[in-house]
N, C-alpha and C positions, 0 to 999 in steps of 0.2 A: 409737708415741705420737707420731712427728715426721712424720720422713722416710716413713713407712709409711703414713698418711694423704695425702700431699702424693704417693706413687705412685698411689696408689691411685684417682686423679683426673688419670691421666697415661696417652694413646692414644699407640700407636704408630702411626705412617702418618702422611695427608693429616691436618690439625685443620679444626673445624669454622669456624673461623676463618678468612675469605679471605685476610686478608693473612698467614697460615700456608701455603698452597697453596703449589704448585710453584715457581711464578711469583709469589711472594710479593715485598712489595718489601723488605724488609731479607735475602730469599735470597743467597744466594755464590753467585757468576756463577763466576769463578775466583781460584786462588790460585796461588803460582810455583812451578814444576813442580821437580822433584828439582833438587837443587844439588852440587855437587863446588865446595868450596874449597882451595888448594895449603895448604900449611904454613906459610907466610906473612900469608895471607887471614884476617880476622880479622870482612868483613862479607858478609853475606847479602840477598838480598832475603825481606821480609816484609812480603809485602802483601795486601789481598785486594781485589776488585770486589763490588757489589751489585746488585741493582736498580731500586731508590731509595736514593740516599748519603744524602739530609735523615731517611730512615726510619731510619737505622742507627746503631748502637753497634757498634762492631768491638775484638778484642782475641784475640792469639796467645799459646796457652801453648805452654813449650819445657820441653822435656824433655831433659836433656843427655847425652851419654855412661856416664856413670857412675853416672846414676842407673838402678838396674836394677830392674824388675818382679819380683817374688819373692814365695811366699806365705810370711805370718808365722807360720802356723799357726795361727791366731785364724778365729774365724767370722763374723769382722764385718768391713766391706767397706773397705780400705785406700783413702784419697786418693793419688794418685798424685804426690809433688813434682814441680812446674814452677817454670817464673819466668813471671809473666803480665805481656807487655807490652800495654800500649794501642795501640792503631790511632784515628787522626783523617783522616778524610777533607780532601784537598787542593782546587785549586782543579778539575781534572782528574772528581772524584768519588774520585781511590782513595783506602783507606782504608792510608796508611802509620805507623808507627809514630813515636809522643812521642818516644820515646827510644830511640833503637837498640840492639841486643841484641848482643852481643860473642859469636864463636863463636872460642873460644882452646883450648877442650879438644877433642882429637884425636878423630877417632871418629862416629857415628852421632844425630846429633840427630832429635828429631819432634816438631813442629810442628802445635798440633792448632787451628786456626780458627774462631776462632767470632761469630758476631752476633749482635744484641739488640735487635726490631722496640718503636722507644722509643716507640711510641703503645700500646699492648697488652702490654711487654713478656713478650712471647714469642722464644724461644729455636728458631734456627736449628738445622740438623743439622750438625755439627762434619765439618770437612774434614780432611784431615791430610795434611801436606806433609815432603818430609826433607832434610836438609842434610850431607852427609858434608864431616867436617874431615881431610883428610891429615896424616900422621903422620911423612912423607917414609920412610918404610920399604921402598916399595916396595911390590907387590902380594902379598899375604899368603894366596893361593888360587889354583885353577892354571883351567886353559881347560875348556871341556865340551866334547865330541864332539856333533852334532848327530844322533840317529836317526831323529825322523819330523814331518815327511813328508821324506825321502828327495829328497835333488836330482832334479829332474823328473819327481817324484810331482805328481798333480792330485787333490783334496781339494773337499770340499765346504764353503760359505762357512762354516760353521762345524766348523773341526775341532781334533783333539787334537793338541799340540807337545808332544813327549819328547827328552831330551837325557838323556845321562850326568851323573850327577852330578860337583860338585867335588870337591875337596880341600884343605884348610888346616891349618897346623900347630896342634897344642894343641887343636883343637876352637874354633877360634878362626869366630866369627860371620858370616856374609856371606850375600848375597840375589843373586835371578837379577834379570836387566832382558831382557824378551824385546821386541823391538825388528821390526816389521815394514815395509817399504817397499817401492817399486815399483820401485826401482833399485838395481845392486848396490853404490850407494857410499852408501845412507842419508843422502842430500841432504834430502830431508824424508820423514822418517817418521808411518805413517800411525797407527801404534798402538805404544806402548810403556806395559809391564806390569809394573809390579815387582812378585818373586814370592818367598816365603819358602821357601828352603831345598826345597820340593819340587821336584822333575824334570820334570813335564808339568802341562800345563796349556790349557784347552779357551777358544778363543777362536773370538766369532762374531762377523755384520758385515761379514765380505769380502764382495767385489763378485764376482756370479756371470763366468767368461771372463775372468779378470783376472789375468795373471802377478804375484807376489810375491818378493820377498826377505824370508831370516830369519835371524837371526841373535839369539845370548844370551851377554849380560855380565855374567861373575862379579863380585859387587862387593864387596870387604872392608870390616873395619868401621870405615875407615878413607876410604874411598870411590875407592880406587886399584880400577881393572878392568880386567878382562884379558875380552879378544873371543873366540869361537868363531869359526872359518870359515862365511863364509857360504852358504848354501843358496838353490835355487830351486823353488817349486811354484806350481800356475795352480789354480786353481778352474773348478767345473765338476759343475753340480747334474743334467746330465742322467741321471747314473745313480742306482742304487737307493739309499734310503738305508741307510746300516748302522746297528751300534747300539758301546754298551762292552761292554769287559769290564773289570771293577776289582777292587781288592781288597787283600788284605793278608797280608806272609808272617813269622810269625814263628819263633819257636823252638818245634818239639811242646813239652821238658818244661818252658821257662820259662815262655812265651810271651812273650818279650821280640822287639819288631819287628826285621828281622835289614834292612840297608839293602846295597845293592850289588847283589841277586839277578837275575839275568839272567832275564827272563820267553818264551819260546822258544817261537816258534808256525813250524811249517816250516823247520823247522833256525835260520832266521833271529833274532836280537835283537831283540821286539818293543817291547819297556820295561825297564828297572829300578828296582827300590824305591828309594825316596826315604827319609830318616834315619828316617821313623816308620815304615818299611816299606810303603808304601803304593805301588799301580801303577795307571794304568791304561792303555788302549790302546781303537783306534779300529779296528773290523771292517769288513766287509759280512756280508751277512745269508749264517749257514750254520754248519756244524757243525764245531770247532776242539780242537785237543789243544793246551793250552797247558802248558809244561812249563816247572818253576823250577829253578834251575842256580845255586851258587854253590861256591867251594872252601871244603872243612871240611865240607860239607854232602850227603848224601844229596839225590840229583836227585828233583823229585816231580813226576807228570803227572797232570791231573785233564779234565774234558773241559767244555767250555760251547759251548753254542747260543744265536748271535746273532741278537737279532729288531729288525726295523727300526725304529729311533728307542727301544728299550732299553735300560738297563741291568743287564747280570749280575755277581752279586761272586761270586766264586771268592778262597776265602783258601788261603794255604799253610799247612801247619806242615811246617816242615825238621828231619830229624834230623843233628845231627851223625853224622859219616862213622865209623863203628865202633861207633856204638851200635846194641843188638839191637832189632830190629823192634816195634812196640805187640803184635801179638799172634803168637806161636808159627808161621812157616812161612810168615808175610806177607811173601814176597821181594820184591815190587816195594812194599813199606808205602804200600800206598794203604788203609790202615785194613779192607780188607775179607777175608777168607781164601776163598779160592774152590777146586772141585772140584779143578782143573785143580793148583792150589798143593798140596793134600795128596796128589794123587797123585802129583807129582816128592818131597814128604817120602818117601812109600812107596818110589819108587825107590832115591832116598837110604839109607832103612834097609836096603834088599837089596844097595846096589853098584851098581844100576844106574844109578845116574846121577850125576852131579857135588856132592861135598858142597859147599855153603853153608853160612855162617854162621847164616843168617837160620831154619836148621833147627839145626843142628850150635851151639847158643848156650856148650857151652864149648869152643868151637875145638881138640876134639879130634883133627878130623880124620874122624870117621865119627857117625852118627849113631846113636845107641845107644838101645834103647825105650821110656824115658823120656822123652827128646827127643821121641819121636815120636807118642808119650802126648799132650803137653803140646799136637802141632800137632791132634790130635786133638780135644781138649779145646779148640781154639781155634775151631775149627768148627763 
């Protein structure tokens, strides 16, 4: 009756009117980078720059740390409670606050910058900014360990960066900042990417035949930062293009994501699943055996064929240690009962093979006729 009618006339992408094109007069060009405030500081930069200041109206909406975005159970869309701060162009054309906003509450503030063309009233796409306000508690999270690319590796100009996940007390929220620079002191970082809790990131746009340094900073909810060690890599696009292996690790019985699972290839940890159970890694073309391993769970191995420029998805379903296999006799727990496993079960029944719990389901130390029949029925 209202919003639906208006939404029906909205197009996603570049509008038909030239003033709403990527080079439109009211488009946002620049906003402040992520800022970190000490506990005693309550002011931060809240400005923006546009293509043609005389054609724009600007403002920023600030979400304070105590305002949480949570599901209310309603099917309706819920507005985000925020404080709107109007911006006005100064003598240089930069839009600055008419009245400053006071950052007094410790935590992470989200700033949503907007502009509107004063001639046609079209709004330009929102640009997000972040301000962290320290609580003077010290860092509430740990440093991560960089895993890929390893120190001295050569990668493509589009590369996958991976690290072990950080930990924090009481499941306190944190983010990562991936930094890339051409010097190990990071005096002039060429890329800074804010990443939400995942421990893998695909980065493109690097220059070929160039040496880089990278690190990951763990940032807690109050802006305290803990940096990883620094690792060096170089780019080389002369080798053949590889592909991605990605997927999720979940519990076989519950379907719940499992974090901290080591994804192992050729005996080396190639990735670690994040809080959502997701993992991602880059490999040259070829056939690989990929193993998922974590204490308290049974390992699972899957085969993956990597094709140039493609992604192959391999999802793991891990069983808790001590749990019986889904199929009686499926001792490698890959979901398929083979003739070799049936033969081994017969050998256990005859006393010719060591007895395993994947066949001896009652842990009686011997395989009964009924247990052997279960294996035969599964086959």
